[in-house]
C-alpha positions as CSV (number, residue, x, y, z in Angstrom):
1,M,128.7,80.8,91.5
2,R,125.0,81.3,91.9
3,I,122.9,79.5,89.2
4,P,121.2,82.2,87.1
5,R,117.4,82.3,87.3
6,I,115.6,82.9,84.0
7,Y,111.9,83.6,83.5
8,H,110.2,81.8,80.6
9,A,106.9,83.3,79.5
10,N,105.4,80.1,78.1
11,P,104.5,77.0,80.2
12,L,107.4,74.6,80.8
13,S,107.2,70.8,80.7
14,N,109.5,68.2,82.2
15,N,112.3,66.7,80.0
16,T,111.9,68.9,76.9
17,E,114.1,71.1,74.8
18,I,113.3,74.8,74.3
19,N,114.8,78.0,72.9
20,L,115.2,80.8,75.4
21,S,113.5,84.1,74.6
22,D,115.6,86.7,72.8
23,D,116.1,88.8,76.0
24,A,117.0,85.7,78.1
25,A,119.3,84.4,75.4
26,N,121.1,87.7,75.1
27,H,121.6,87.8,78.9
28,V,122.8,84.2,79.1
29,A,125.2,84.3,76.1
30,R,126.4,87.9,75.9
31,V,126.1,89.2,79.5
32,L,126.9,86.1,81.5
33,R,129.0,84.5,78.7
34,M,127.7,81.0,79.5
35,N,128.5,78.0,77.4
36,V,127.2,74.6,76.5
37,G,127.1,72.3,79.6
38,Q,126.4,75.1,82.1
39,T,123.1,75.2,83.9
40,V,120.4,77.7,84.5
41,Q,117.2,77.6,86.5
42,L,113.9,78.4,84.7
43,F,110.5,79.4,86.1
44,D,107.3,80.1,84.2
45,G,105.2,81.8,86.9
46,S,103.5,78.5,88.0
47,N,105.5,78.3,91.3
48,Q,107.6,75.6,89.8
49,V,111.3,75.8,89.0
50,F,113.1,73.7,86.4
51,S,116.8,72.9,86.1
52,A,118.0,73.3,82.6
53,A,121.3,72.6,80.8
54,I,122.6,74.7,77.9
55,I,122.9,72.5,74.8
56,G,123.4,75.1,72.2
57,V,124.7,78.7,72.0
58,E,124.4,80.3,68.6
59,K,124.0,83.8,67.1
60,K,120.3,83.1,66.7
61,G,119.7,82.0,70.3
62,V,120.3,79.7,73.2
63,R,118.8,76.2,73.4
64,V,118.4,74.3,76.7
65,A,117.4,70.9,77.9
66,V,114.8,71.2,80.6
67,G,114.8,68.8,83.5
68,T,112.1,68.0,86.0
69,A,110.0,70.5,88.0
70,E,110.3,71.3,91.6
71,W,107.6,73.1,93.5
72,Q,108.9,76.2,95.3
73,D,106.2,78.5,96.8
74,R,107.8,81.7,98.1
75,E,104.6,83.8,98.0
76,S,103.3,85.7,101.0
77,P,100.0,84.7,102.6
78,L,99.1,88.3,102.4
79,H,97.5,89.4,99.1
80,L,98.6,93.0,98.7
81,H,97.4,95.2,95.9
82,L,99.5,98.3,95.6
83,G,97.9,101.4,94.0
84,Q,100.8,103.7,93.4
85,V,100.4,107.2,91.9
86,I,103.1,107.4,89.3
87,S,106.2,109.2,90.5
88,R,108.8,111.0,88.5
89,G,112.0,109.6,87.0
90,E,113.5,106.4,88.5
91,K,111.4,106.6,91.7
92,M,108.5,104.7,90.1
93,E,110.9,102.0,88.9
94,F,112.5,101.8,92.3
95,T,109.1,101.4,94.0
96,I,108.0,98.7,91.7
97,Q,111.3,96.7,92.0
98,K,111.4,96.8,95.8
99,S,107.6,96.2,96.2
100,V,108.1,93.0,94.2
101,E,111.0,91.9,96.4
102,L,108.8,92.6,99.4
103,G,106.0,90.3,98.1
104,V,103.3,92.5,96.6
105,S,100.7,90.6,94.6
106,V,99.3,93.3,92.3
107,I,100.5,96.7,91.2
108,T,98.3,99.3,89.6
109,P,100.0,102.6,88.4
110,L,97.6,105.5,89.1
111,F,97.0,109.1,87.8
112,S,95.9,111.7,90.4
113,E,95.4,115.4,90.4
114,R,98.9,116.1,91.7
115,C,100.6,113.2,89.8
116,G,103.2,115.4,88.0
117,V,103.7,112.8,85.3
118,V,102.0,113.0,82.0
119,L,101.9,109.7,80.1
120,S,99.5,108.5,77.4
121,G,99.4,106.6,74.1
122,E,102.7,105.1,72.9
123,R,104.7,106.6,75.8
124,L,102.5,105.0,78.4
125,E,102.6,101.7,76.6
126,K,106.4,101.7,76.5
127,K,106.5,102.7,80.2
128,Q,104.2,99.7,81.0
129,Q,106.5,97.4,79.1
130,Q,109.5,98.8,81.0
131,W,107.8,98.3,84.3
132,Q,106.9,94.7,83.4
133,K,110.6,94.0,82.6
134,I,111.5,95.4,86.0
135,I,109.0,93.1,87.7
136,I,110.4,90.1,85.9
137,A,114.0,91.0,86.7
138,A,113.1,91.5,90.4
139,C,111.5,88.0,90.5
140,E,114.6,86.5,88.9
141,Q,116.7,88.2,91.5
142,C,114.7,87.6,94.7
143,G,113.6,84.0,94.0
144,R,109.8,84.6,93.5
145,N,108.4,82.0,91.1
146,R,105.1,83.8,90.4
147,I,105.1,87.1,88.6
148,P,103.0,89.8,90.3
149,Q,100.3,91.3,88.1
150,L,101.0,94.7,86.6
151,R,97.7,96.3,85.7
152,P,97.2,99.0,83.1
153,A,97.6,102.5,84.5
154,M,94.2,104.1,85.4
155,S,92.8,107.1,87.2
156,L,92.7,107.2,91.0
157,P,88.9,107.6,91.2
158,D,88.3,104.6,89.0
159,W,90.7,102.4,91.0
160,C,89.2,103.5,94.3
161,A,85.7,102.7,93.0
162,E,86.6,99.1,92.1
163,L,84.9,96.3,94.1
164,D,87.3,94.7,96.5
165,E,86.6,92.5,99.5
166,G,89.9,93.4,101.1
167,L,90.8,96.0,103.6
168,K,91.4,99.4,101.9
169,L,94.2,101.6,103.3
170,N,95.3,105.1,102.5
171,L,98.6,106.4,103.9
172,H,98.0,109.9,105.2
173,P,100.3,112.0,107.4
174,R,97.4,113.4,109.4
175,A,95.7,110.1,110.2
176,R,95.1,109.2,113.8
177,Q,96.0,105.5,113.8
178,G,98.9,103.4,112.6
179,I,99.2,99.9,111.1
180,N,99.8,98.3,114.4
181,S,96.4,99.5,115.7
182,L,94.4,98.0,112.9
183,A,92.6,94.7,113.2
184,L,94.1,92.9,110.2
185,D,92.0,89.7,110.1
186,N,91.6,90.1,106.3
187,R,94.6,88.7,104.3
188,R,93.6,90.9,101.3
189,I,94.7,94.5,101.4
190,R,94.4,97.3,98.9
191,L,97.0,99.9,99.7
192,L,96.9,103.4,98.2
193,I,100.1,105.5,98.0
194,G,99.7,109.1,96.8
195,P,101.9,111.3,94.8
196,E,104.9,113.4,95.9
197,G,102.6,116.4,96.5
198,G,100.0,114.3,98.3
199,L,96.4,113.7,97.5
200,S,94.1,116.7,97.2
201,A,91.3,117.4,99.7
202,Q,88.7,116.2,97.2
203,E,90.6,113.0,96.6
204,I,91.0,112.3,100.3
205,A,87.3,112.8,100.8
206,M,86.6,110.5,97.8
207,T,88.8,107.7,99.3
208,T,86.8,108.0,102.6
209,E,83.5,107.7,100.7
210,Q,84.9,104.6,98.9
211,G,85.7,102.9,102.3
212,F,89.4,103.6,102.6
213,T,90.9,103.9,106.1
214,D,93.5,106.6,106.7
215,I,96.6,105.3,108.4
216,L,99.8,106.9,109.7
217,L,103.3,105.4,109.5
218,G,105.0,107.7,112.0
219,P,105.7,111.3,113.1
220,R,107.8,112.1,110.0
221,V,106.6,112.9,106.4
222,L,108.1,110.3,104.1
223,R,108.7,110.5,100.4
224,T,106.3,108.6,98.2
225,E,108.8,105.8,97.4
226,T,109.8,105.5,101.1
227,T,106.1,105.4,102.1
228,A,105.2,102.5,99.8
229,L,108.1,100.3,100.9
230,T,107.7,101.1,104.6
231,A,104.0,100.4,104.5
232,I,104.4,97.1,102.6
233,T,107.1,96.0,105.1
234,A,105.0,96.8,108.1
235,L,102.0,94.9,106.6
236,Q,104.1,91.9,105.8
237,V,105.4,91.9,109.3
238,R,101.9,92.1,110.7
239,C,100.2,89.5,108.6
240,G,102.5,88.4,105.9
241,D,105.8,86.4,105.8
242,L,108.3,88.9,107.3
243,G,109.2,88.7,110.9
């Protein structure tokens, strides 16, 4: 049986005893039905992993004895910042989950003219919390020991106007060059993925003014969730850790 991996939000130390978070305790005790003496693997986002033995399972929580740290760096050498216009339903959740598995470093949800999703106030805050949980679960599953940054949702123009030393790419079905034709000497990339209806003409012009390069993935028009994952994979193959 694979040893469960659990994210612990607070910094961990060697040879200590801690209580797992409520969500983690519920998963360990009620979902996995683990008992005293069994082991889990903890990570705190520092690229270290800690073996831990369960020493107490009660209604109020789960207590574990933390062992010694082991350094495990599974991060890509490519720093990839994904700007994803928010898609409908489960598509956004799917994109976030899979982009984490593929090694994205930063994710910023975006609002554009053709976004099709209206979120604000409490609804947006709850959605951000849900996306954060998806990111953590994806790291637990795929073995990443750093948690990618989820930034607050923002408007497309504001995101495009941010200062960034990296290469700026915009996926566009009428672009004249593909990823393989780019000179990817820079290991920092800001990748823009538009909405299901595409960016407006004004938005495309704006991205050009902000220094974005239009690139093409192939002869077929891909859905927004397919576009994001295909582009991330292609970039990781070119200058990341996939090959």
